[in-house]
C-alpha positions in Angstrom: 84.0 -58.8 1.4 86.5 -56.0 1.9 87.7 -54.8 5.4 85.4 -51.7 5.3 82.3 -53.7 4.6 83.3 -56.3 7.3 83.8 -53.5 9.8 80.5 -51.9 9.0 78.3 -54.9 8.8 80.1 -57.6 10.8 81.9 -60.7 9.5 78.6 -62.4 8.5 77.8 -59.8 5.9 74.8 -58.3 7.7 74.1 -54.6 7.8 73.0 -52.5 10.7 71.2 -49.2 10.8 74.1 -47.0 12.0 72.1 -43.8 11.3 68.5 -43.2 10.3 68.0 -42.3 6.7 64.2 -41.9 5.9 62.5 -40.7 9.0 59.0 -39.7 10.1 58.4 -37.1 12.8 55.9 -36.6 15.7 53.0 -39.0 16.6 50.4 -37.6 19.0 47.9 -39.8 20.8 45.5 -39.6 23.7 42.6 -41.3 25.4 39.1 -39.9 25.1 35.6 -41.0 26.3 35.1 -43.9 24.0 38.6 -45.0 23.1 42.0 -43.8 21.9 42.8 -41.3 19.1 46.1 -41.1 17.3 47.5 -38.7 14.6 50.6 -37.8 12.6 51.5 -36.2 9.3 52.3 -38.2 6.2 55.8 -36.8 5.5 59.1 -38.6 5.6 62.5 -36.9 5.4 65.5 -38.2 3.6 68.1 -36.6 5.8 67.1 -32.9 6.0 65.1 -33.1 2.7 61.4 -33.6 3.0 61.4 -36.3 0.3 58.2 -38.3 0.7 54.7 -36.8 1.1 52.3 -39.8 1.4 53.9 -42.1 4.0 51.3 -43.6 6.4 52.7 -44.3 9.8 49.6 -45.4 11.7 48.6 -49.1 11.4 46.1 -51.4 13.0 47.5 -54.3 15.0 45.1 -57.2 15.5 41.6 -56.5 16.7 42.3 -54.2 19.6 45.3 -52.0 18.9 46.8 -49.1 16.8 50.5 -48.4 16.4 52.1 -45.2 15.3 55.8 -44.8 14.6 58.4 -42.0 14.5 61.9 -42.4 13.3 63.5 -44.6 10.7 60.7 -45.8 8.4 62.4 -49.1 7.3 62.9 -50.1 10.9 59.2 -49.3 11.5 58.3 -51.6 8.5 60.4 -54.3 10.2 58.5 -53.9 13.5 55.2 -54.2 11.5 56.5 -57.5 10.1 57.2 -58.7 13.7 53.7 -57.7 14.7 52.2 -59.5 11.7 53.9 -62.7 12.8 52.9 -62.2 16.4 49.2 -61.7 15.6 49.2 -64.5 13.0 50.6 -67.0 15.6 48.1 -65.7 18.2 45.2 -66.2 15.7 46.3 -69.8 14.9 45.8 -70.8 18.5 42.0 -70.4 17.8 41.3 -70.4 21.5 38.8 -67.5 21.5 41.4 -65.1 23.0 43.4 -62.3 21.3 46.3 -60.1 22.2 45.3 -56.8 23.6 47.2 -53.5 23.6 48.8 -54.1 26.9 50.3 -57.4 25.8 51.5 -56.0 22.4 53.1 -53.0 24.2 54.9 -55.4 26.6 56.1 -57.4 23.6 57.4 -54.2 21.9 59.3 -53.1 25.0 61.2 -56.5 25.0 61.9 -56.2 21.3 63.3 -52.7 21.5 65.4 -53.4 24.6 66.7 -56.7 23.1 67.9 -54.9 20.0 69.4 -52.1 22.1 71.5 -54.7 24.0 72.8 -56.0 20.7 74.0 -52.5 19.8 71.7 -52.8 16.8 68.7 -50.7 17.8 65.5 -50.1 15.9 65.6 -46.3 15.5 62.0 -45.6 16.4 59.7 -44.2 19.0 56.5 -46.2 19.0 53.0 -45.3 20.3 50.7 -48.2 21.1 47.0 -47.6 21.9 43.9 -49.7 22.1 40.7 -50.8 23.8 39.8 -54.3 25.1 37.1 -55.6 27.4 38.5 -56.6 30.8 37.2 -57.5 34.2 36.3 -53.8 34.8 34.6 -53.3 31.4 36.2 -51.6 28.4 39.8 -50.8 29.3 41.6 -48.1 27.3 45.4 -48.4 27.1 48.0 -46.0 25.7 51.8 -46.5 26.0 55.0 -45.7 24.2 58.5 -47.2 23.9 61.6 -45.7 22.4 64.7 -47.1 20.7 66.5 -48.0 23.9 63.5 -49.7 25.5 62.4 -46.9 27.8 58.6 -47.2 28.1 55.6 -45.9 30.0 51.8 -45.7 30.0 50.0 -42.3 30.0 46.7 -40.6 29.2 48.3 -38.6 26.4 51.6 -39.1 24.5 53.6 -37.3 21.9 56.9 -38.4 20.3 59.6 -36.4 18.5 59.2 -32.6 18.4 55.7 -33.1 19.8 57.2 -34.1 23.1 58.3 -30.5 23.5 55.5 -28.6 21.7 52.3 -30.7 22.0 52.6 -32.2 25.6 52.2 -28.7 27.3 49.0 -28.2 25.3 47.7 -31.7 26.1 48.5 -31.2 29.8 46.5 -28.0 29.9 43.4 -29.0 27.9 43.0 -32.8 27.9 40.0 -34.3 29.7 39.1 -37.9 30.3 35.5 -37.4 29.2 36.2 -35.7 25.9 34.0 -36.7 23.0 35.6 -37.7 19.7 34.9 -34.3 18.1 36.5 -32.5 21.0 39.5 -34.9 20.9 39.9 -34.2 17.1 39.9 -30.4 17.8 42.6 -30.8 20.4 44.7 -33.1 18.2 44.4 -30.7 15.3 45.6 -27.8 17.6 48.7 -29.7 18.4 49.3 -30.7 14.8 49.0 -27.0 13.7 51.5 -25.9 16.3 53.9 -28.6 15.0 53.3 -27.5 11.4 54.3 -24.0 12.2 57.3 -24.9 14.3 58.7 -28.2 12.9 60.5 -27.8 9.6 60.0 -31.5 8.8 56.3 -31.4 9.2 53.8 -31.1 6.3 50.2 -30.0 6.0 48.9 -33.5 5.3 47.7 -35.3 8.4 46.1 -38.7 9.2 43.9 -39.4 12.2 42.9 -42.8 13.5 40.7 -44.0 16.4 40.1 -47.3 18.1 37.1 -48.2 20.2 35.4 -51.5 21.3 33.8 -51.5 17.8 37.2 -51.7 16.1 39.7 -49.3 14.5 39.2 -46.6 11.9 42.1 -44.9 10.0 40.8 -41.9 8.2 42.1 -40.6 4.8 44.8 -37.8 4.9 43.6 -34.2 4.9 45.0 -30.7 5.3 44.4 -28.1 7.9 43.6 -24.4 7.3 46.7 -22.3 8.1 47.6 -18.7 8.7 51.1 -17.5 7.8 50.4 -13.8 8.3 51.8 -13.6 11.8 54.4 -10.8 12.2 57.0 -13.3 13.4 56.6 -15.3 10.2 56.8 -12.3 7.9 60.1 -11.0 9.4 61.6 -13.8 11.5 65.0 -12.1 11.8 63.8 -8.8 13.2 65.6 -8.1 16.5 68.0 -11.1 16.0 71.6 -9.9 16.3 73.9 -11.1 13.6 71.3 -12.3 11.1 70.9 -11.4 7.4 
């Protein structure tokens, strides 16, 4: 090993993600009447190039949870491997119990903070949602954790660019008693805003839900768009110094 490789990866020859390469963008999720709904597009960018068009970034975790990931896709795959090991070990106890979304979210916060403290973070923002029966009946849970271990629980969450563009919409229109159909309409409104405003978004979206009956991840689909707005037709009008 030469000095450059040793400096980049350490003396043991290991490599670290110094910069994200293939990245996914916003994930949007919220609670609704019967459970939790989550959505994102299926694009992944190689640097600034929208290279991959069919990358699925929402996965089921165990019996009670869904996870969605923004950021470096290879790091997200590593996190999914961790979760596969966690749920397998939990299943092998065969004690009639299973990990719920709250426990899995707590596990992820420790993993992300641990890697941050090693100066080798997993370059992701993760959304974890689920439903599990508790002492007060069916308990819905929705939380997120980012690459440095910052985490919180909320009724609606958006990562990436959605944290700026979708959260104001969710704050204004979200209700706890929304039906699944109403939740889908609100999610699609947020996705459409992101499609218009985020250059790394594509018109191919995936929606997933989880209830006490289990998780469902729907096939990708496209939304109807309108690019006839005046600001889209002449975006540089009135902008000083543009071409």
